[in-house]
C-alpha positions in Angstrom: 50.8 -37.3 -48.9 52.4 -37.1 -45.4 52.7 -40.3 -43.5 54.5 -41.4 -40.3 53.4 -44.9 -39.7 50.1 -46.7 -40.1 47.4 -45.4 -42.5 47.9 -42.5 -44.9 47.4 -39.0 -43.4 44.7 -38.3 -46.0 41.8 -40.2 -44.6 39.7 -40.0 -47.8 42.3 -41.0 -50.4 40.6 -44.3 -51.1 37.2 -42.8 -51.9 36.7 -42.1 -55.6 34.0 -39.5 -56.0 34.2 -35.9 -54.7 30.7 -36.1 -53.4 31.7 -39.2 -51.3 34.7 -37.4 -50.0 32.7 -34.3 -49.1 30.1 -36.5 -47.3 32.8 -38.5 -45.4 34.7 -35.3 -44.4 31.5 -33.5 -43.4 30.2 -36.5 -41.4 33.5 -36.9 -39.6 33.8 -33.2 -38.9 30.1 -32.5 -38.3 29.6 -35.4 -36.0 32.3 -34.1 -33.7 31.3 -30.5 -34.2 27.7 -31.4 -33.6 28.6 -33.2 -30.3 30.8 -30.2 -29.3 28.0 -27.8 -30.2 25.4 -29.8 -28.3 27.7 -29.9 -25.3 28.4 -26.2 -25.5 24.7 -25.5 -26.0 23.9 -27.4 -22.9 26.4 -25.3 -21.0 24.8 -22.1 -22.4 21.4 -23.2 -21.3 22.7 -24.0 -17.8 24.4 -20.6 -17.7 21.3 -18.8 -19.0 19.1 -20.5 -16.4 21.6 -20.0 -13.5 22.6 -16.4 -14.2 19.2 -15.2 -15.3 18.3 -13.1 -18.3 20.1 -10.0 -17.1 23.5 -11.5 -16.3 23.2 -13.8 -19.4 22.8 -10.6 -21.4 26.3 -9.5 -20.1 27.8 -12.8 -21.2 26.2 -12.4 -24.7 27.4 -8.9 -25.0 30.9 -9.8 -24.0 31.0 -12.7 -26.4 29.8 -10.5 -29.2 32.7 -8.0 -28.6 35.3 -10.7 -28.2 34.3 -12.3 -31.5 35.7 -9.4 -33.5 39.1 -9.7 -31.8 39.0 -13.5 -32.3 38.6 -13.1 -36.1 41.5 -10.6 -36.2 43.6 -13.0 -34.3 42.8 -15.8 -36.8 44.1 -13.4 -39.6 41.6 -14.9 -42.1 43.9 -17.8 -42.7 41.5 -20.7 -42.4 40.0 -20.8 -45.9 43.1 -19.9 -48.0 45.1 -22.1 -45.6 42.9 -25.1 -46.3 43.1 -24.4 -50.1 46.9 -24.1 -50.1 47.5 -27.3 -48.1 44.8 -29.2 -50.1 46.7 -28.2 -53.3 50.1 -29.3 -51.8 50.3 -31.3 -48.6 54.0 -30.6 -48.1 53.1 -27.0 -47.1 51.8 -28.4 -43.8 55.4 -28.7 -42.6 56.9 -25.7 -44.4 54.2 -23.0 -44.3 52.2 -23.8 -41.1 54.9 -23.1 -38.5 55.5 -19.5 -39.6 51.8 -18.8 -40.0 50.9 -20.2 -36.6 53.8 -18.4 -34.9 52.8 -15.0 -36.4 49.2 -15.6 -35.4 50.3 -16.4 -31.8 52.1 -13.1 -31.6 49.1 -11.2 -33.0 46.7 -12.9 -30.7 48.8 -12.1 -27.6 48.9 -8.5 -28.5 45.2 -8.4 -29.2 44.5 -10.1 -25.8 46.4 -7.4 -23.9 44.7 -4.6 -25.9 41.2 -5.9 -25.4 41.7 -6.5 -21.7 43.1 -2.9 -21.2 40.3 -1.3 -23.2 37.6 -3.2 -21.3 39.0 -2.3 -17.9 39.5 1.3 -18.8 36.2 2.1 -20.6 33.4 -0.4 -19.7 31.3 -0.6 -16.5 31.2 -3.6 -14.2 30.5 -6.5 -14.7 31.1 -6.2 -18.5 34.6 -4.9 -18.0 35.8 -7.9 -16.0 34.0 -10.5 -18.1 35.5 -9.1 -21.4 38.9 -8.9 -19.8 38.8 -12.5 -18.9 37.3 -13.5 -22.2 40.4 -11.9 -23.9 42.4 -14.9 -22.7 40.6 -17.1 -25.2 42.5 -15.2 -28.0 45.7 -17.0 -26.9 44.2 -20.3 -28.0 43.2 -18.9 -31.4 46.6 -17.9 -32.9 48.3 -21.4 -32.7 45.1 -23.3 -33.6 46.0 -25.6 -36.5 42.5 -26.6 -37.5 43.0 -25.4 -41.0 46.1 -27.6 -41.4 44.1 -30.7 -40.5 41.3 -29.8 -42.9 43.7 -29.0 -45.7 45.1 -32.5 -45.3 41.5 -34.0 -45.4 41.9 -35.2 -41.8 38.8 -33.9 -40.0 38.6 -36.5 -37.3 41.3 -35.0 -35.0 39.6 -31.6 -35.2 36.3 -33.2 -34.2 37.8 -35.0 -31.3 39.8 -32.0 -30.0 36.7 -29.7 -30.3 34.5 -32.2 -28.4 37.1 -32.7 -25.7 37.6 -28.9 -25.2 33.9 -28.2 -25.0 33.3 -31.1 -22.6 36.0 -29.7 -20.2 34.3 -26.3 -20.5 30.9 -27.8 -19.5 32.4 -29.6 -16.6 34.0 -26.5 -15.3 30.9 -24.5 -15.7 28.8 -27.0 -13.8 31.4 -27.1 -11.0 32.0 -23.3 -10.8 28.7 -21.5 -11.8 26.1 -21.8 -9.1 24.6 -18.3 -8.9 24.7 -14.9 -10.7 27.8 -13.7 -8.9 29.7 -16.7 -10.5 29.5 -15.0 -13.9 33.3 -14.5 -14.0 33.9 -18.3 -14.0 32.3 -18.6 -17.5 35.1 -17.0 -19.5 37.8 -18.8 -17.4 36.2 -22.1 -18.3 36.0 -21.1 -21.9 39.7 -20.3 -22.1 40.7 -23.6 -20.5 38.5 -25.6 -22.8 39.8 -23.7 -25.9 43.4 -24.1 -24.9 43.0 -27.9 -24.5 41.4 -28.2 -27.9 44.2 -26.3 -29.6 46.8 -28.3 -27.7 45.3 -31.6 -28.8 45.3 -30.5 -32.5 48.9 -29.5 -32.3 49.9 -32.8 -30.6 48.0 -34.8 -33.2 49.9 -33.2 -36.0 53.2 -33.8 -34.2 52.3 -37.5 -33.7 51.6 -37.7 -37.5 55.0 -36.3 -38.3 54.0 -32.6 -38.9 56.2 -30.5 -36.6 55.1 -27.0 -35.7 58.1 -25.2 -34.1 58.0 -21.6 -33.2 59.6 -19.7 -36.1 58.9 -16.8 -38.3 59.8 -17.0 -42.0 58.0 -13.9 -43.3 59.0 -14.5 -46.9 57.3 -17.8 -46.9 54.3 -16.7 -44.9 53.8 -13.3 -46.7 51.8 -14.6 -49.7 49.1 -16.3 -47.7 48.7 -13.3 -45.4 48.4 -11.1 -48.5 45.6 -13.4 -49.8 43.9 -13.6 -46.4 43.5 -9.9 -45.4 40.4 -9.4 -47.6 38.9 -12.4 -45.8 39.7 -10.8 -42.4 37.8 -7.7 -43.5 35.0 -9.9 -44.8 34.7 -11.9 -41.6 34.7 -8.7 -39.5 32.0 -7.3 -41.7 30.1 -10.6 -41.4 30.4 -10.5 -37.7 29.0 -7.0 -37.7 26.0 -8.4 -39.6 25.9 -11.3 -37.1 25.9 -9.4 -33.9 25.5 -5.7 -34.4 21.8 -6.4 -33.6 23.0 -7.5 -30.1 25.0 -4.3 -29.8 22.0 -2.1 -30.9 19.7 -4.0 -28.5 22.1 -3.3 -25.6 22.3 0.4 -26.6 18.5 0.9 -26.8 17.1 -1.7 -24.6 17.8 -3.4 -21.2 20.1 -6.3 -20.5 17.2 -8.6 -20.2 16.2 -8.0 -23.8 19.7 -8.9 -24.9 19.5 -12.1 -22.9 16.2 -13.1 -24.5 17.5 -12.4 -28.0 20.7 -14.3 -27.3 18.6 -17.3 -26.2 17.0 -17.4 -29.6 20.3 -17.0 -31.3 21.8 -19.9 -29.4 19.6 -22.2 -31.3 20.3 -20.7 -34.7 24.0 -20.5 -34.0 24.2 -24.2 -33.7 22.8 -24.6 -37.3 25.1 -21.8 -38.6 28.2 -23.6 -37.3 27.1 -26.9 -38.8 26.7 -25.1 -42.1 30.2 -23.7 -41.9 31.4 -27.2 -41.1 30.0 -28.3 -44.5 31.7 -25.4 -46.2 35.1 -26.5 -44.8 34.4 -30.0 -46.1 33.4 -28.7 -49.5 36.4 -26.4 -49.9 39.2 -28.9 -50.4 37.1 -31.0 -52.8 36.2 -28.0 -55.0 39.9 -27.1 -54.9 41.0 -30.5 -56.2 38.4 -31.0 -58.9 38.4 -29.5 -62.4 36.1 -28.8 -65.3 32.7 -30.5 -65.5 33.3 -32.5 -62.4 33.8 -29.3 -60.4 30.7 -27.7 -61.8 28.7 -30.9 -61.0 30.0 -30.8 -57.4 29.0 -27.2 -57.0 25.5 -27.7 -58.4 24.9 -30.7 -56.2 26.1 -28.8 -53.1 23.7 -25.9 -53.7 20.7 -28.2 -54.3 21.5 -30.6 -51.4 22.1 -27.9 -48.8 18.8 -26.4 -49.8 17.0 -29.7 -49.4 18.4 -30.0 -45.9 18.0 -26.4 -44.8 14.5 -25.7 -46.0 12.7 -28.3 -43.7 14.7 -27.2 -40.7 13.7 -23.6 -41.3 10.0 -24.3 -41.8 9.7 -27.0 -39.1 11.7 -25.1 -36.6 9.7 -21.9 -37.2 6.5 -23.8 -36.5 7.8 -25.3 -33.3 9.9 -22.3 -32.1 7.8 -21.2 -29.1 7.8 -24.8 -27.7 11.5 -25.1 -28.3 12.3 -22.0 -26.3 10.0 -23.0 -23.4 11.5 -26.5 -23.4 15.1 -25.5 -23.4 15.3 -22.2 -21.6 12.2 -22.1 -19.4 9.3 -19.7 -19.0 11.5 -16.7 -18.3 12.6 -16.8 -22.0 9.2 -17.0 -23.5 9.6 -13.7 -25.4 12.4 -15.4 -27.4 10.0 -17.5 -29.4 8.9 -15.0 -32.1 12.5 -13.8 -32.9 13.6 -17.5 -33.2 10.8 -18.2 -35.7 12.0 -15.3 -37.9 15.7 -16.2 -37.5 15.1 -19.8 -38.6 13.6 -18.7 -41.9 17.0 -17.2 -42.8 18.7 -20.6 -42.7 18.3 -21.7 -46.4 19.6 -18.3 -47.6 22.6 -18.7 -45.3 23.4 -22.1 -46.7 23.1 -20.8 -50.3 25.4 -17.9 -49.5 28.0 -20.2 -47.8 28.3 -22.5 -50.8 28.7 -19.5 -53.1 31.4 -18.0 -50.8 33.4 -21.3 -50.9 33.2 -21.2 -54.7 34.5 -17.7 -54.8 37.4 -18.5 -52.5 38.4 -21.5 -54.6 38.4 -19.1 -57.6 40.8 -16.7 -55.7 38.0 -14.0 -55.5 38.6 -13.1 -51.9 38.1 -9.4 -52.7 34.8 -10.2 -54.3 33.7 -12.0 -51.1 34.8 -8.9 -49.1 32.8 -6.6 -51.4 29.7 -8.8 -51.2 29.8 -8.8 -47.4 30.4 -5.0 -47.2 27.3 -4.3 -49.2 25.3 -6.6 -46.9 26.8 -5.0 -43.8 25.8 -1.5 -44.8 22.3 -2.6 -45.4 22.2 -4.5 -42.1 23.5 -1.7 -40.0 21.2 0.8 -41.6 18.2 -1.4 -41.1 19.1 -2.1 -37.5 19.5 1.6 -36.7 16.0 2.1 -38.1 14.0 -0.7 -36.6 15.7 -1.9 -33.4 15.0 1.3 -31.3 11.3 0.9 -32.0 10.7 -2.8 -32.6 13.4 -4.4 -30.5 14.0 -8.1 -30.9 11.5 -8.7 -33.6 13.0 -5.9 -35.7 16.4 -7.3 -35.2 15.3 -10.8 -36.4 13.6 -9.3 -39.4 16.7 -7.3 -40.3 18.8 -10.5 -40.1 16.4 -12.3 -42.4 16.4 -9.5 -45.0 20.2 -9.3 -44.9 20.6 -13.1 -45.5 18.3 -12.9 -48.5 20.4 -10.1 -49.9 23.6 -12.0 -49.2 22.3 -15.1 -51.0 21.3 -13.0 -54.0 24.8 -11.4 -54.1 26.5 -14.7 -53.7 24.6 -16.2 -56.6 25.4 -13.1 -58.8 29.1 -13.0 -58.1 29.5 -16.8 -58.3 27.9 -16.7 -61.7 30.2 -13.8 -62.8 33.2 -15.9 -61.7 32.1 -18.7 -64.0 30.3 -21.0 -61.7 27.1 -22.6 -63.1 23.6 -21.5 -62.1 21.7 -24.5 -60.7 18.5 -25.3 -62.5 15.4 -24.0 -60.6 13.8 -27.5 -61.2 16.3 -28.9 -58.6 14.6 -27.0 -55.8 11.1 -28.2 -56.7 11.1 -31.6 -54.8 12.4 -30.1 -51.5 9.8 -27.3 -51.8 6.9 -29.8 -52.3 8.1 -32.0 -49.5 8.5 -29.0 -47.1 5.0 -27.8 -48.0 3.7 -31.3 -47.1 5.6 -31.2 -43.8 4.3 -27.8 -43.0 0.7 -28.8 -43.6 1.1 -31.7 -41.2 2.9 -29.7 -38.5 0.1 -27.0 -38.7 -2.1 -29.5 -36.8 0.5 -30.1 -34.1 0.6 -28.0 -31.0 3.8 -25.9 -30.8 4.3 -27.2 -27.2 4.5 -30.8 -28.4 8.1 -30.3 -29.5 9.3 -33.9 -29.5 6.3 -35.2 -31.3 6.5 -32.4 -33.8 10.2 -33.0 -34.5 9.6 -36.7 -35.1 6.4 -36.2 -37.2 8.0 -33.4 -39.2 11.1 -35.4 -40.0 9.2 -38.5 -41.0 6.7 -36.5 -43.1 9.4 -34.6 -45.0 11.4 -37.7 -45.6 8.3 -39.6 -46.9 7.3 -36.7 -49.1 10.7 -36.2 -50.5 11.0 -40.0 -51.2 7.6 -40.0 -52.9 8.8 -37.1 -55.1 11.9 -39.0 -56.1 14.3 -36.9 -54.0 15.7 -39.8 -52.0 17.3 -42.8 -53.6 17.5 -46.2 -51.8 20.1 -48.7 -52.8 20.7 -52.2 -51.3 23.7 -52.2 -49.0 24.1 -48.3 -49.1 22.9 -45.4 -47.1 19.9 -43.4 -48.6 21.2 -40.5 -50.8 19.7 -37.2 -51.9 18.7 -37.0 -55.5 17.7 -33.4 -56.0 
């Protein structure tokens, strides 16, 4: 355990059970991430309304392209990095400096390459927007988020993320007033990301973990050898995530890309919260052994399903009203794609927990194989349906792909020795979600706030009646599924 002065660096060391540690870490990380996401989402809504669907389609396309370079710049280090530091906290001071320095060099090279390619081969305004977005790669390489998470210290990550996104929003509100201000958006994103990375580096230094610029390849080589399958896996996952946007841009107009991106803005928030849970689960699964590890895994699968299912069903029923409320009448066509995309959420959560289990088992190549299979299916389906069915076809392809990935994750996790959760553990959430759906069926989709309140209350009441929520005096309610 690393200390400087004051409390121990490991913020969860006094909590006994792994489930409690996961909950504490997730709440600390997710609360900050949720605030950051809400702030960023507000900025996206403002940008979408101010730029209009066509120019917003340019931003969405540029973001989709830059995401590939972002993941290459990250070098797939995050998950194995969390695992290595969770297993031995002293590696924060010995391993992290070389890894972060190497990533900084890689990200600088990638930023120069991306800017050059965009300016040489793309039309305006896409070329200029992507060239400016390439600057955000410079904040990716030295980002020590994985060091904090490996040390079970999620609070600095949450604070830094929220601060960076808040600065991004302030700059967007100040600088983006009309469609021609589109180039201010990537500038604001770079400045916000750089601030977040700087705050995380400073916090580690304050705690006594110095991160000097140095390259010790012999020390860093093993973790890069472990991470490269995850780089491939993430790139394949990104292809699944946004190749529908690329196909839409190829076969349809910019406005269609803008509409579809609006629906994805809402689902992306939930996807990132799910990944936040994955990073909270990873260090705890790494530290537990035997029957305790199997129990934590089974509980994680059941509890994420119990949370994801009502969001998917309730959100799908209220989707048209959500789009109208958030983005305005111009984005009304986004409602149906959002309904379909939301139905994929429980399968995404199931897949994420299985992926964490495989990484803990050292099965990074299996994760890569699983994603490669899903990617081939996704690209093939997109090529078939998007030219004819547009956004609705893209959303259906995403749903089918996430179902496939969930099945593959369950299969490979079982083959790696992880237990199969009992089907009976899913019964209570299914019954409660059915009751919620029946009630929401009588609510107008336009009554969004009333529907959200009524749906949440109905699901909680039905789950409690089915015995899925435990109440104890002096303690928060807990899921019992």
